[in-house]
TORRO-580837 format. One record per residue (C-alpha): residue in three letters; y, z, x. Coordinates in steps of 0.02 Angstrom, whole numbers, plus 32768, in hexadecimal, padded with zeros to 4 digits. Layout:
ALAYZX...
END
This chain:
UNK800080008000UNK807B8029808CUNK80487FA7810EUNK80DA7F3180EAUNK81557FC280DCUNK812B7FFF818CUNK81077F5481D7UNK804C7F6F81F3UNK7FC27EF08205UNK7F367F6681CFUNK7F158014818CUNK7F30808A8221UNK7EE0812781DBUNK7E4380EF8181UNK7DAD8163817AUNK7D2B80DF81A5UNK7D0080ED825FUNK7D48804D82A9UNK7D2F803F8366UNK7DCB7FD28371UNK7E2C80748356UNK7DC880DA83D5UNK7E4581458432UNK7E1A817B84E4UNK7E45823184CAUNK7E0C82A58557UNK7D7D82F684F6UNK7D3A825484ABUNK7D4A81F3854DUNK7CF1827D85ACUNK7C65827F852CUNK7C5281C18539UNK7C4981CC85F6UNK7BC4825485EAUNK7B5E81E48578UNK7B6D814A85E7UNK7B4581A88687UNK7AB08202863AUNK7A68816185F2UNK7A7E81028695UNK7A25819186EEUNK7991817F8678UNK799C822D8629UNK7929824D8596UNK799182B3851AUNK7A4F82B9850AUNK7AAD831E8487UNK7B60830F8446UNK7B9E839083C9UNK7C4083A6836BUNK7C8283EE82CAUNK7C948384822DUNK7D1782FD8246UNK7D29830C8304UNK7CF982568322UNK7C3D825A8345UNK7C1681BE82DFUNK7CA7815E8330UNK7C64819183DBUNK7BB5816083A6UNK7BED80B18372UNK7C54809F8411UNK7BB780C68475UNK7B5580448414UNK7BD97FC28442UNK7BEA7FF984F8UNK7B357FFA8532UNK7B127F5D8598UNK7A6E7F0685C0UNK79E47F3885E0UNK7A027FC3855FUNK79C07FA484B0UNK79F880198427UNK79A780598388UNK7A2080B58314UNK79EF8134828EUNK7A8A8167822AUNK7A2E81D881AFUNK799A823581FBUNK797C82A98167UNK78C9826B8161UNK781882B1816BUNK77BF82928212UNK776881F381DAUNK780A81B6818AUNK786481C98231UNK77DD8166828AUNK77EA80DD8207UNK78A880D8821DUNK789480CA82DAUNK7812804082C8UNK78847FE18250UNK79177FEE82C9UNK78AA7FAE8358UNK78677F1F82F1UNK77B47F5F82F4UNK77477F208266UNK76CF7F9C8217UNK766A7FBF817AUNK76BB80388100UNK761A809E8100UNK760780A681BCUNK7627816181D0UNK767E81C68258UNK760081AA82E4UNK75FC80EF82C6UNK76B980E682CBUNK76BD8149836DUNK764580CD83BDUNK76AB80368386UNK774C808483C7UNK76F680B1846BUNK76B67FFE8480UNK77647FBA845BUNK77B6802E84DAUNK773780028562UNK77567F4A8543UNK78137F68854DUNK77FF7FC185F4UNK77957F328639UNK78217EB98609UNK78A77F25865BUNK78F37F6385B8UNK79378013859DUNK7924804884E6UNK799E80CC84A8UNK798A81278402UNK7A31816583BCUNK7A2A81E1832CUNK7AC6821382CBUNK7AD282AF825EUNK7A3E82FA82BEUNK7A5E83A78274UNK7A10836881D1UNK796483558222UNK78DD83D481F8UNK78818436827EUNK77E683CC825FUNK784783298274UNK789983698313UNK77EE83938358UNK77B482E18332UNK784C82A48392UNK7814830D8426UNK776782C0841FUNK77B48213842EUNK7802824684D4UNK775382698518UNK774381AD8523UNK7768818A85DAUNK7725813A8677UNK77138191871FUNK77C281568750UNK782E815086B3UNK784781838600UNK781880FA8588UNK789D8132850BUNK7944818A851DUNK798881EA8487UNK7A3C8217845DUNK7A5B829A83D6UNK7B0482A5837DUNK7B15833D830EUNK7B7D83CB82C9UNK7B768479831AUNK7AE684A482A4UNK7A7A84368313UNK7A8B84B6839FUNK7A4F853D8328UNK79B684D682FBUNK798D84B483B1UNK7983856F83D2UNK78EC8579835FUNK785685AE83C9UNK77EA852A8376UNK784A849F83CFUNK787B84F68470UNK7824846B84D1UNK789E83EF8486UNK7933845C84B4UNK78F684638569UNK78F183A58571UNK79AB83918549UNK79F2837185F6UNK7AA4834185C5UNK7B0D83868537UNK7BC483858506UNK7C2983D9847CUNK7CBE83798437UNK7D5E83DE8433UNK7DEB83DD83B1UNK7E89837E83DFUNK7F1D83D5842EUNK7FCE83B583EAUNK7FE983348475UNK7F4182E4844AUNK7F7782D78394UNK8019828083C8UNK7FBA82068439UNK7F3681E983B2UNK7FB681BF832BUNK801A814B839BUNK7F7C80F483D7UNK7F4280CE8326UNK7FEF809482F2UNK7FF7801F8388UNK7F4B7FD58363UNK7F827FBC82ADUNK80197F5782E8UNK80A27FD982D8UNK813F7FB6833DUNK81908062832EUNK811080DF836EUNK818381748352UNK818A81718294UNK8139821E8293UNK81B8829E82CDUNK818B831F8351UNK818583AA82CFUNK811A833B825FUNK809D832982EEUNK809B83E68308UNK807F8400824EUNK7FF5837C824FUNK7F9B83D982DBUNK7FAC84808282UNK7F6F844481D9UNK7EE183D9821FUNK7EA9845982A3UNK7E9C83C48318UNK7E10837082B6UNK7E2682B282BDUNK7DE58291820DUNK7E64830A81C4UNK7EED82BD8231UNK7EC2821481E4UNK7EC782598133UNK7F6C82B4814DUNK7FBF822381A7UNK7F8B81A98120UNK7FCB821A8093UNK806D824080F2UNK808F81868107UNK806A8169804EUNK80E681F48023UNK816D81A88093UNK814C80FB804BUNK815C813F7F99UNK820A81827FC2UNK823D80E88024UNK8247814780C9UNK822880F18170UNK81F3818F81CDUNK8181822481AEUNK81BA82D881BFUNK8173838581A3UNK818C837A80E6UNK811882E480D2UNK809383368140UNK80A283DA80DEUNK808D837F8037UNK7FF78322807EUNK7FA883C680B9UNK7FC084198010UNK7F6483877FC1UNK7ED18389803CUNK7E3583F58040UNK7E04845580DDUNK7EB18454812BUNK7EF584EC8185UNK7F7B8528810CUNK7F8F85D78154UNK8044860E8161UNK809D85CE81FCUNK815485A8821CUNK8194853882A8UNK80FE855B8315UNK80FF861A82FCUNK806A866E82AFUNK809186F48230UNK8074878482AAUNK80E98737832BUNK816D871782A7UNK816087CE8271UNK817788088325UNK821087988334UNK825C87DF8295UNK823B889182D1UNK828D886A8377UNK83278824831FUNK832D88BC82ACUNK8322892F8344UNK83AF88D2839AUNK842088E18301UNK83F3899882E5UNK842889CF8395UNK84E389A18385UNK84E689E782D4UNK849E8A8D830EUNK85228A9C8396UNK85AC8A818316UNK85678B0882A4
END
């Protein structure tokens, strides 16, 4: 609705993970480097965790686009499956044909044969699983069994798990402690800092064709960071609503008011009291200090 008003070529703050808008923020770039280094080193299990909306799926898709030959990827976006269902999903992604009544052991053999053939041909299969925290203990154990497929010199399959912090809780279950011990590289995505939020917003505006990258005021950026808690998905939602609000009033820039209205209209934002960067307790201390300063001259007069 506001693309023409702001001179944009595309929607800058959509919620669909579009790798064209991938921003090389310190935490995300570091996580991507960890993934690439670990995969090139031939590590078996790699884990990336982050809270809801911190950019795991965007990072996952960026990895899918970045891996060069001889890597071959299989991507499971929804692993909330029973053990045999996971094996079927993996076989489908790898292009393995099988009978629907083959059973778990039969699927394991077909996957093993496929991986051995890939190794012979110099290929490096990588299984990437998003939303891994939704997997049951039984399915995670099946995943571990797949990693038993190896030659004397190399793993036949590398696995990357993307999940919410609940994944770490599951991995501490004694029933799958062998799986936890096989995770050689892990990284936890961090929330954005205020400077990260500013860089993130300007980056997305630039990719969308915006000429004026400073349409969000400095205070608006600070408010955006506070209300979003540095979570990229919430930054996108708030920025989009703030721009809609400015467009509705015919404004060419976005200030604190538009961000505040967007936050009041958005679930899961941090709406705790804060004024100009001061938390309530600091503001109270400031008021007490001012009162003490005023009281001293008054007391001397009396």
